[in-house]
N, C-alpha and C positions, 0 to 999 in steps of 0.2 A: 938635263937637256932631253927633249923629246926626240925619239928616233925619226929619221927621215923616212918618208913614205913615197912609194912609187905606185901609180895606178895605171895599168895597161888597159886600153880600150880597143879591142878588135872591132873593125868597122867595115861595113859594105852596104852602100845605098840606104843608109838610115839617117840621112842628113836632116830630115824633118824633126828628128828627136835629139840630134847630137848636141845642139847648143844647150838644151836643158840639162843634159848629162854633164857637160863641161861646167856649167854654172853651179850645179849642185856639188861639184868638187871645189871650185875656186872660192865659193862663199862659205865653206866650212869654217867653223871656229876651232882651228887646230894650230897651235903655236909652232909646231915643227915644220920643216920643209916638206912640201908636197910636189912631187914631179908627176906630170901627166904625159902619157905617151899614147898617141893614137896611131894604131897600125892599120891603115886602110888598104883594102884589097883592090883599089882601082875603081872607086865609085864613079858613076856617071851622073849622079843627081847633084844636089846642092851641097854635098859634104865639103868639098874643097872651098867653096865660098864661105862656109861657116868657119872652117879652120883658119882661113886667112885673117879672121877677126880676132884670133887668139894667138898673138905672137909668142906668148909664154908656153904654149903647148907644143911639145916636140911631136912631129908627125911626118909621115910619108904616105904616099899613095902609089902602090905598085901591085902587080898581080901576085897572088899567093895561092896556096893549095888548100884554102879553107880556113875556118876559124882557129883551129889548133895551130896551124902554121903562123897565122897572123899574131896570135897570142904569144907564141914562142919567140917570134922576132922582137916583140916588145919586151918580154921578160929578159931576153938576152942582153939588152942594153940598159935595163933599169938599174938605177944606182941605190935605191932605198934599202934600208934594213928591214922594213916592213913592206910587203907587196900586196897588191889586190888586182883582180881582174873584173872590170866593169863592162857590161854590155852597152853598146852605143845607143840603145833605146830605153835603157833603165836608168835610174838615178837614185841618189842618196837623199835621205831626210836630214834635217839639221843635226849637227853634232855627231854624225855617224862615225867619222874618223876618230874623233876624240874619245868617244865611249868605247869603241872596239879596240883601239890601240891601248887604252887604259887597262882593258881586261888582259891583254897580252903582257903588259908591263907589270901588273900586279900579281900575276901567277906565272912564274917561270917554267912551270911544268907543262904548260900548253903552248903549242906552236901555231894553232889555227883558232880563230875566234870569229863568230858571226852573230850579228843581231838577227832579229826576225824580220819578215818582209810583209809588204802590203801588195795586193794584186789590183792594179788599176785597169779598168775596162776601156775599150777603144773610145768611148764617149768622153773620157778625161775627167769624169766626175764620179761615176759609180765605182765602188771598190769593195773588196773584202779583205779582212785582216787575218794573217796567219796566227796561229796560237802562240802566245808568248811562252817560250821554253827557256829553261835554265838548267842545262845538264851537260855533263862531259860527253864527248863524242869519241867513239871508237869504231873500228871497221863494221861491227855488227849493227850498232845503232845508226850509223850513216845509212845503211841499206834498209833496215827494218823499222827504224823509228822515225828518222827525219834526215833528209839530205841537206847538207850545207848549201844554202843558196849562193851561187856565184856572186850575185850582185850585192851581197852583204858581207862577204867573207874577206878577212885580212889574214896574212900568214907571214911567218918569219922566213928570211932568205935561206936559212939552213935547210928548208924543205927541198929546194931546188938542188942544193949541194948534195943532198942525200939521195933523192930519187930521180933527178933530172927534170926535164920539161914535160909538156903534155904530149901524149901519144898522137901521132898523125894517122894511124891505121884504123881509127874508129870513126864510123860514119856519124855517130852522135855520142854525146855524153863524155867527151874527153875530159871535161872539168870534174865530172864525178869520179872517173878513173884516177885523176890526179889526187883528189881528196882521199880516195880509197887507198891508194898506194901510200900516201903520206901517213895515214892513220895506222899503218902497220908499224911505224917507228915513232910517231908523235901522237900526243893527245890533242883533242880540240875541245871547244866549249861554245855553247849557245849563251848569249846574254839576253835577259828578258826585256828587250826594248826593240821597237820597230825602227830600223835604221835605213831600209832601202825599199824601193818601189819597183815592182816587176810590171812592165807595161805590156798588157795584152793587145795584140793587133793581128790581123790576118796573115801578115808576112813574117811573123816572128819564127825563129829557127825551130823551137820546140813544137810549133803548130804545123810546120811543113815537113818535119823530118819523117821519112817513111821507114827508117831502119832503127827506130828507137828501141824496140824490144830486143832485136838481135844484138845491138850494140851493148845494151846493159847486161845481157846474159854473157856476152863475150868478155866483159870486164871481169865478172866473177870467175869464169872458167879459166881465162888466161892467167889471172893472178894466182889462182890455186894450182895451176900446172907449173908455175915458175918455182924453181927450187928454193929461192930466197923467200918470196912472199908466201908461198904455200906452206913453208915450214913454220911461219909465224901465226897465220890465221887461216881457218877454213870454216865455211858455213856448215852446219849440220844438214843432213838430208831433209829433215822437216823444215828447217829455215829456207832451204832452197826451193822446196815445193811451194811454200807460202809466198815467198818473194816473187817467184816467176809467175804465179797466178795473179798477184797484184799487178805486175808489169803488163801482163796480157790485157787485163781490164783497162789499165791506164792507156795503153797504146791503142786499143780499140776505140776508146772514148775520144782520144785526140784525132783519130782518123774519121770520126763520125759514124762508126759502125755500131749503131745503137742495138741492132738485133744481136750482134755478137756480145755486146756488153750484158744484155739481159740473160743470154744463155750462160755466160760465165758467172754472173751473180746467182743464178739459180743453182749452178754447180756449187758455189760457195756455201749456200745455205744447207746443202745436203751432204757434203763430204766431211767426214769426221776428222780428216787430216788438217782441215782449215782451223787455225788457232783463234782464240779470242783476241789475241794481239792483232791479227790480220783483220778480223771483223771490225775492231775499233779503228784501225787505219782506214778501212774502206768507208766507215761512217764519217770520219774526220774529213775525208776528201769528197764527201757527198754522194758516194755510190750506194750506201746503205743509210737508213734513217738514223739520225743522231739521237742519243738519249736525252730526255728532258732534263735541263739543268735545274738544280734546286736553288741556286743563288745566281745573281747577275755575274756575268763573265766579263770582268774588266780587262780589256786587251790593250789599252793605251796607257803609257806612263803619264802620270798626273791627270788622268781622265781626259786627255786632250786628243781630239781627232787629228789625223795628219793633214798638213797644209801642202797640197801638191804644187802650189805656185810660190812656195816660200823663196825660191832662188831668183825670182824676177823682181826688177825694180823699174821705176819710171825712166831710168836711163838706158834700159835695154831696147834695142831696135824693135819697133813694132809691137811693144808689149805695154800693157797697163801696169801700174804699180800694184803689186800684190806681195805681201810678206815683207820681211825686213829689208832695210837699205844695205847696200854693199858697194864696195869700190868697183868701178868699171875700168880701172887702169889696165886690165888685161886685154881690153879691146884694142885692135889696131887703130891708129889715127885715121880719121876719115880723109 
């Protein structure tokens, strides 16, 4: 019997995307039970109208203290053995739950598993694909190699039993801190398949967050100063220097501070403390030129490009048929 899954969706004024998110869960090919919990922070847009069409989705709409608080409310009532946190503007690709839960079921030594993600631009058609990775994840690799994408990660309930819920004292990056703390006690893994889509748009949280760099540094420093976490893992001084430089560049780019980005990149090219690992990371994220590939880079399973409309059918309100058919029993009766 497949383990029951609970997916928590913190939400606030993302009603224009929410139906797509819900359908991408409800139309998954997963034989186990899937519980969906939408923890809404009192949205004033069309969010509640959307939720009323899905009587099978547990939800509430009330004031909260931000995304970490909203997520914690959902996780606190979730009943599944496997848990996930999905953003209300992002969505899953077909078979995401089945493939990721299978990775957890097949390897009892890991407690977190994530597929790789696709970045969809605001026009709804332009996209870029992240690199397909297949490696175990530990605290260092999470920070210096690749962060687990929230929208593609599933994890065992025992994580919460061991480390508690998300911290509410971080302005940004509470989910990164959650993975980081968990990986002090548990192992994770990437699976080489694109399973989730990250929707870029002007109002998304990581585009508007003004305290990104400070929060990420605080995650590292606060965990290292904790007598439990700090005794298990610490970054070397070289790793910290390289990591903080990366985050400064990333934060300046998000803020549109192009002059600052150029100054930092010039520093990277001249400072001997910057490692080749950091230069490769910067190239991967488009800050430095990428090396010429000697062979085609196949990034999609079965050589297939993602279908961003796979969850819609001709029975969905106001939508044209696109992708496979699915039951619409989860819609409220008109």
